[in-house]
C-alpha positions in Angstrom: -51.0 28.1 48.5 -54.3 26.6 49.9 -55.7 26.5 46.4 -52.7 24.4 45.3 -53.2 22.0 48.1 -56.9 21.7 47.5 -56.4 21.3 43.7 -53.8 18.6 44.2 -56.0 16.6 46.6 -58.9 16.8 44.1 -56.6 15.5 41.3 -55.4 12.6 43.5 -59.0 11.6 44.2 -59.9 12.0 40.5 -57.0 9.7 39.5 -58.0 7.2 42.2 -61.6 7.2 41.0 -60.6 6.8 37.4 -58.5 3.7 38.3 -61.3 2.3 40.5 -63.9 2.7 37.8 -61.6 1.0 35.3 -61.1 -2.0 37.6 -57.4 -1.1 38.0 -56.8 -1.9 41.7 -53.0 -1.5 41.4 -53.5 1.9 39.9 -55.9 2.9 42.6 -53.6 1.6 45.3 -50.8 4.0 44.0 -53.0 6.8 45.3 -53.6 5.3 48.7 -51.4 5.6 51.9 -50.4 2.3 53.5 -53.2 1.4 56.0 -55.8 3.5 54.1 -59.2 2.9 55.7 -62.0 2.1 53.3 -65.5 2.3 54.7 -68.1 1.2 52.2 -71.8 1.3 52.1 -73.5 -0.1 55.3 -70.3 0.6 57.3 -68.4 -2.3 55.7 -64.7 -2.1 56.3 -62.7 -3.1 53.2 -59.0 -4.0 53.0 -58.0 -2.7 49.6 -59.3 -1.2 46.3 -60.2 -4.6 44.9 -62.8 -5.1 47.7 -65.3 -2.5 46.7 -65.0 -3.8 43.1 -65.7 -7.3 44.2 -68.7 -6.1 46.3 -70.1 -4.1 43.4 -69.7 -7.1 41.1 -72.2 -9.0 43.3 -74.6 -6.0 43.6 -74.6 -4.7 40.0 -74.2 -6.2 36.5 -72.2 -3.0 35.9 -72.1 0.5 37.5 -70.5 3.8 36.7 -70.4 7.3 38.4 -71.7 10.5 36.9 -69.7 13.0 38.9 -71.7 16.2 39.5 -69.3 17.9 41.9 -66.0 17.6 43.8 -65.3 19.9 46.7 -62.3 20.1 48.9 -61.5 21.8 52.2 -58.4 22.0 54.3 -58.7 20.4 57.8 -55.8 21.9 59.6 -56.6 20.0 62.8 -56.4 16.7 61.0 -53.6 17.8 58.8 -55.5 16.6 55.7 -57.5 17.8 52.9 -61.1 16.5 52.9 -62.6 15.9 49.5 -66.2 15.1 48.8 -67.3 13.7 45.4 -71.0 13.7 44.7 -73.1 12.6 41.8 -75.2 9.7 40.5 -74.6 6.1 39.9 -75.9 4.5 36.7 -75.7 1.0 35.3 -77.6 -2.3 35.4 -78.8 -4.5 38.2 -78.0 -8.2 38.0 -81.4 -8.9 36.4 -80.5 -6.6 33.5 -82.7 -3.6 34.5 -81.1 -0.3 33.9 -80.9 2.4 36.6 -79.8 6.0 36.7 -80.0 8.8 39.3 -78.8 6.7 42.2 -77.3 9.4 44.5 -73.8 8.9 45.9 -71.4 10.7 48.2 -67.7 9.7 48.5 -65.5 11.2 51.2 -61.7 11.2 51.0 -59.0 12.3 53.4 -55.8 13.2 51.6 -52.5 13.7 53.5 -49.1 14.1 52.0 -50.3 13.3 48.5 -52.1 10.1 49.4 -55.6 9.0 50.4 -55.7 7.9 54.0 -59.4 7.3 54.4 -62.4 6.9 52.1 -66.0 6.5 52.9 -68.9 5.7 50.4 -72.6 6.2 50.7 -75.3 5.7 48.1 -79.0 4.9 47.6 -78.6 1.4 46.3 -79.9 -0.4 49.4 -83.0 1.9 49.5 -83.6 1.2 45.8 -83.3 -2.5 46.2 -85.7 -2.5 49.2 -88.2 -0.5 47.1 -87.8 -3.0 44.2 -88.5 -5.9 46.7 -91.6 -4.1 48.0 -90.0 -3.5 51.4 -89.7 0.3 51.3 -91.4 2.1 54.1 -92.4 4.9 51.7 -92.3 5.5 48.0 -89.0 6.7 46.5 
């Protein structure tokens, strides 16, 4: 039973990510509960699935995810399945320079078949600081 719940949550997250990466905000929204909380890099609160895409359009010429792993665990106290998706971002910065190996972690809470919360972390800010000569130590 738990395996079915975990697998279902992972499939929901995978479908959401596919829509998100394809720029399909309406498709992504179908996997989100009303009032879903989106916390993006830097602790930015976003209102809907189109907001991260708009933010990324300013930060990157283009960006994609190379998923390395997706894990899920039942949080009985919260009544949700917590899903972590980890991997690397790759793409191009606005100046056309390619990048790869930019680590990311995405967290999702899935309840009743819908995503209720998602949080995003990645190394982009550190990489941009390093490129600007402002890094405290070499990457």
